[in-house]
C-alpha positions as CSV (number, residue, x, y, z in Angstrom):
1,M,8.8,-17.2,16.8
2,T,9.2,-19.7,14.1
3,N,8.3,-19.4,10.4
4,A,5.1,-21.5,11.2
5,S,3.9,-19.4,14.1
6,H,2.0,-16.1,14.4
7,P,4.1,-13.4,16.1
8,D,2.7,-12.3,19.5
9,K,2.3,-8.6,20.2
10,L,5.9,-8.2,21.6
11,Q,7.4,-9.9,18.6
12,L,5.2,-7.9,16.3
13,D,6.4,-4.7,18.0
14,Q,10.0,-5.8,17.4
15,L,9.1,-6.4,13.7
16,I,7.6,-3.0,13.5
17,G,10.9,-1.5,14.7
18,F,12.8,-3.6,12.2
19,A,10.5,-2.6,9.3
20,Q,11.1,1.0,10.2
21,T,14.9,0.5,9.8
22,L,14.1,-0.9,6.3
23,A,12.0,2.2,5.6
24,N,14.8,4.5,6.8
25,G,17.3,2.8,4.4
26,A,14.8,2.9,1.6
27,R,14.2,6.6,2.1
28,E,17.9,7.3,1.9
29,I,18.3,5.3,-1.3
30,A,15.2,6.9,-2.9
31,L,16.4,10.4,-2.2
32,R,19.8,9.6,-3.6
33,Y,18.2,9.0,-7.0
34,H,15.1,11.2,-7.0
35,R,15.3,14.1,-9.5
36,K,18.7,12.9,-10.6
37,E,19.8,11.6,-14.0
38,I,19.4,7.8,-13.5
39,Q,19.1,4.7,-15.6
40,R,15.6,3.6,-16.3
41,W,14.2,0.8,-18.5
42,F,10.8,-0.4,-19.7
43,K,9.7,-3.8,-18.5
44,S,7.7,-6.2,-20.7
45,D,4.4,-4.6,-19.5
46,H,5.7,-1.2,-20.7
47,T,6.1,0.2,-17.1
48,Y,9.2,1.8,-15.9
49,V,11.9,0.2,-13.7
50,T,14.8,2.3,-12.4
51,E,18.1,2.0,-10.6
52,A,16.2,3.2,-7.5
53,D,13.7,0.3,-7.7
54,L,16.4,-2.3,-8.0
55,S,18.7,-0.8,-5.3
56,I,15.9,-0.5,-2.7
57,E,14.6,-4.0,-3.2
58,K,18.1,-5.5,-3.1
59,F,18.8,-3.5,0.2
60,I,15.5,-4.7,1.8
61,R,16.0,-8.3,0.7
62,K,19.5,-8.4,2.1
63,K,18.4,-7.0,5.4
64,I,15.5,-9.4,5.8
65,S,17.5,-12.5,4.7
66,T,20.2,-11.6,7.3
67,A,17.8,-10.9,10.2
68,Y,15.0,-13.4,9.4
69,P,16.5,-16.1,7.0
70,D,13.4,-18.3,7.3
71,H,11.0,-15.5,6.2
72,G,9.7,-15.5,2.6
73,F,9.9,-12.5,0.3
74,Y,7.8,-11.2,-2.5
75,G,9.1,-8.0,-4.3
76,E,8.0,-6.3,-7.5
77,E,11.4,-6.4,-9.2
78,F,12.9,-9.8,-8.2
79,G,9.8,-11.9,-7.8
80,D,8.3,-14.3,-5.2
81,S,10.0,-16.9,-3.0
82,E,8.4,-20.2,-2.2
83,D,5.3,-20.2,-0.1
84,T,6.1,-19.6,3.6
85,F,3.8,-18.9,6.6
86,I,5.5,-15.6,7.1
87,K,6.4,-13.5,4.1
88,W,7.5,-9.9,3.4
89,C,5.8,-8.2,0.5
90,V,7.6,-5.1,-0.9
91,D,7.1,-2.5,-3.6
92,P,10.4,-0.6,-3.7
93,I,9.0,2.3,-5.6
94,D,5.2,2.5,-5.7
95,G,4.6,5.1,-8.5
96,T,7.7,4.6,-10.6
97,Q,6.3,6.9,-13.3
98,P,5.8,9.8,-10.9
99,F,9.2,9.1,-9.5
100,V,10.8,9.4,-13.0
101,L,8.8,12.6,-13.6
102,G,10.1,14.2,-10.4
103,L,6.8,14.1,-8.6
104,P,6.8,13.6,-4.8
105,T,3.8,11.2,-4.4
106,F,5.8,8.0,-5.0
107,G,6.3,5.8,-2.0
108,V,8.0,2.6,-0.6
109,L,5.5,-0.1,0.5
110,I,6.7,-2.6,3.1
111,A,4.4,-5.3,4.4
112,L,4.7,-8.4,6.5
113,T,2.1,-11.2,5.9
114,C,1.3,-14.1,8.1
115,N,-0.7,-17.1,6.7
116,L,-1.4,-14.9,3.6
117,K,-2.8,-12.0,5.6
118,S,-1.1,-8.7,6.1
119,I,-0.2,-8.0,9.7
120,L,2.2,-5.1,9.3
121,G,2.4,-2.3,6.8
122,I,4.4,0.9,6.1
123,I,3.7,3.6,3.6
124,E,7.0,5.5,3.4
125,S,7.0,8.8,1.4
126,P,10.7,9.6,0.9
127,A,10.3,12.9,-1.0
128,M,8.0,14.3,1.7
129,Q,9.8,12.5,4.5
130,Q,6.5,11.2,5.9
131,R,5.6,7.7,7.1
132,W,2.5,5.8,8.1
133,V,2.9,2.6,10.1
134,G,0.1,0.1,10.8
135,A,0.0,-3.3,12.4
136,A,-2.6,-5.8,13.7
137,G,-3.4,-4.9,17.3
138,F,-1.8,-1.5,17.1
139,E,-3.2,1.9,16.3
140,T,-1.8,3.4,13.0
141,T,0.7,6.2,13.4
142,F,1.7,9.1,11.1
143,Q,5.1,10.6,12.0
144,G,5.0,8.6,15.3
145,E,1.6,10.0,16.4
146,T,-1.8,8.1,16.3
147,C,-3.9,9.0,13.3
148,K,-7.6,8.3,12.6
149,T,-9.9,8.1,9.5
150,N,-13.0,10.3,9.2
151,A,-15.6,8.4,11.1
152,D,-18.4,10.6,9.7
153,G,-17.4,10.3,6.1
154,R,-20.3,9.9,3.6
155,L,-20.1,9.2,-0.1
156,A,-22.1,12.2,-1.1
157,K,-19.5,14.5,0.5
158,A,-16.5,12.4,-0.5
159,T,-13.8,12.7,-3.1
160,V,-13.0,9.3,-4.6
161,F,-9.3,8.7,-5.5
162,A,-7.6,6.4,-7.9
163,T,-4.1,6.5,-9.3
164,S,-5.3,6.7,-12.9
165,I,-8.5,6.2,-15.0
166,D,-6.4,4.0,-17.3
167,M,-6.0,1.3,-14.6
168,F,-9.6,0.2,-15.2
169,T,-10.9,-2.0,-17.9
170,D,-14.0,-0.8,-19.8
171,N,-16.4,-2.6,-17.4
172,E,-14.4,-1.5,-14.3
173,R,-14.5,2.1,-15.5
174,E,-18.2,1.9,-15.8
175,V,-18.4,0.7,-12.2
176,F,-16.0,3.4,-11.0
177,N,-18.0,6.0,-12.8
178,R,-21.2,4.8,-11.0
179,V,-19.5,5.2,-7.6
180,T,-18.0,8.6,-8.4
181,A,-21.4,9.9,-9.8
182,N,-22.7,9.5,-6.3
183,A,-19.7,11.3,-4.8
184,R,-18.8,15.0,-4.6
185,S,-15.8,14.6,-6.9
186,R,-13.0,12.4,-8.0
187,R,-9.2,12.9,-8.3
188,F,-6.3,10.9,-9.8
189,G,-2.6,10.6,-9.4
190,A,-1.8,10.3,-5.7
191,D,-0.6,6.7,-5.8
192,C,-0.1,5.1,-2.4
193,Y,0.0,8.6,-0.8
194,A,-3.8,8.6,-1.1
195,Y,-4.1,5.7,1.4
196,G,-2.0,7.6,3.9
197,L,-4.3,10.7,3.5
198,L,-7.3,8.4,4.1
199,A,-5.7,7.0,7.2
200,S,-5.1,10.6,8.5
201,G,-8.8,11.6,7.9
202,Y,-8.3,13.9,4.9
203,I,-10.1,11.7,2.2
204,D,-12.7,9.0,2.4
205,V,-12.5,6.6,-0.6
206,V,-9.8,5.1,-2.7
207,M,-11.0,2.6,-5.4
208,E,-8.5,0.9,-7.7
209,S,-7.9,-2.0,-10.0
210,D,-5.0,-3.6,-11.8
211,M,-3.2,-4.0,-8.5
212,K,-0.6,-6.6,-7.4
213,P,-0.1,-8.0,-3.9
214,Y,3.0,-5.7,-3.4
215,D,0.7,-2.7,-4.2
216,M,-1.9,-3.6,-1.6
217,M,-0.5,-5.5,1.4
218,A,1.1,-2.6,3.1
219,L,-2.0,-0.4,2.7
220,I,-4.3,-2.8,4.6
221,P,-2.9,-2.5,8.2
222,V,-2.4,1.2,7.8
223,V,-6.0,1.9,6.9
224,A,-7.5,-0.6,9.2
225,G,-5.5,0.5,12.2
226,A,-6.7,4.0,11.7
227,G,-10.4,2.9,11.7
228,G,-10.9,2.4,8.0
229,V,-12.1,-0.5,6.0
230,V,-10.3,-2.3,3.2
231,T,-11.8,-5.1,1.0
232,D,-12.0,-6.1,-2.7
233,W,-14.9,-4.8,-4.8
234,D,-17.0,-7.7,-3.6
235,G,-16.5,-6.9,0.0
236,H,-14.1,-9.8,0.7
237,P,-10.9,-9.4,2.8
238,I,-7.7,-9.0,0.7
239,N,-4.8,-11.3,1.2
240,I,-1.6,-12.0,-0.7
241,K,-3.4,-14.3,-3.1
242,S,-6.4,-12.1,-3.7
243,G,-7.4,-10.5,-7.0
244,N,-6.4,-7.1,-8.3
245,K,-9.1,-4.8,-7.0
246,I,-9.2,-2.7,-3.8
247,L,-11.7,-0.5,-2.1
248,A,-10.5,1.5,0.9
249,T,-12.8,3.7,2.9
250,S,-12.9,5.8,6.0
251,N,-15.6,3.9,7.8
252,E,-18.1,1.0,7.6
253,K,-21.1,3.1,6.5
254,I,-19.4,4.7,3.5
255,H,-17.9,1.3,2.6
256,E,-21.4,-0.2,2.5
257,E,-22.6,2.7,0.3
258,C,-19.8,2.0,-2.2
259,L,-20.3,-1.8,-2.2
260,N,-24.1,-1.4,-2.8
261,I,-23.4,0.8,-5.8
262,I,-20.6,-1.5,-7.1
263,N,-22.7,-4.6,-6.9
264,G,-26.1,-3.1,-7.5
């Protein structure tokens, strides 16, 4: 496989194994810092960055540059490399505020993109020592066992998740409210863990905005490989250069219900 070729299934299987070693190392680093006195700073956008964020991204970058020097890399803390056909996309701590507050719902998101599209994703939950792995052509696994979304999910019976109501602009909040008014309930605060729960069949809808590529790329193969659907709010597939909105649902029917309300 070269940087300008799509990995075949055997090569992707090897990349999955490599990505799991990255997740193992990231888990170890995260647990070294979680609920400990650590240095933390505010970035220009007033969000937290911690020693754990920096340490995990440095670790993953070094491993990838050694094993796959021709692959690109896009991380939250140290930025984007030049455009390459194959690029890793990493959020070292997704949910840094929950991490700082001692909550267990933070995660590490590791994705591999090919020609802008995500073909491999890991949702690693260090505090709960749980992991979802998804890849194109493979069934999603949770803790090494195949998992499935809820094929019978319907919006009227669903709880709609988002990380925070504050992630929406006024207009987006109005749209989100329209969707949740047609649902059973809504909940906030699960971060990337909500997408893992969706892949395992426990919840049916996650609808979010103000997202970056490193927030989304790992989620797509995990949800899709479990039978779910992921698009933006207009129903378009998401790639590394997409906008900042994501709609993840457990099946096609509930996805269509949500899109009809969003765009109706």
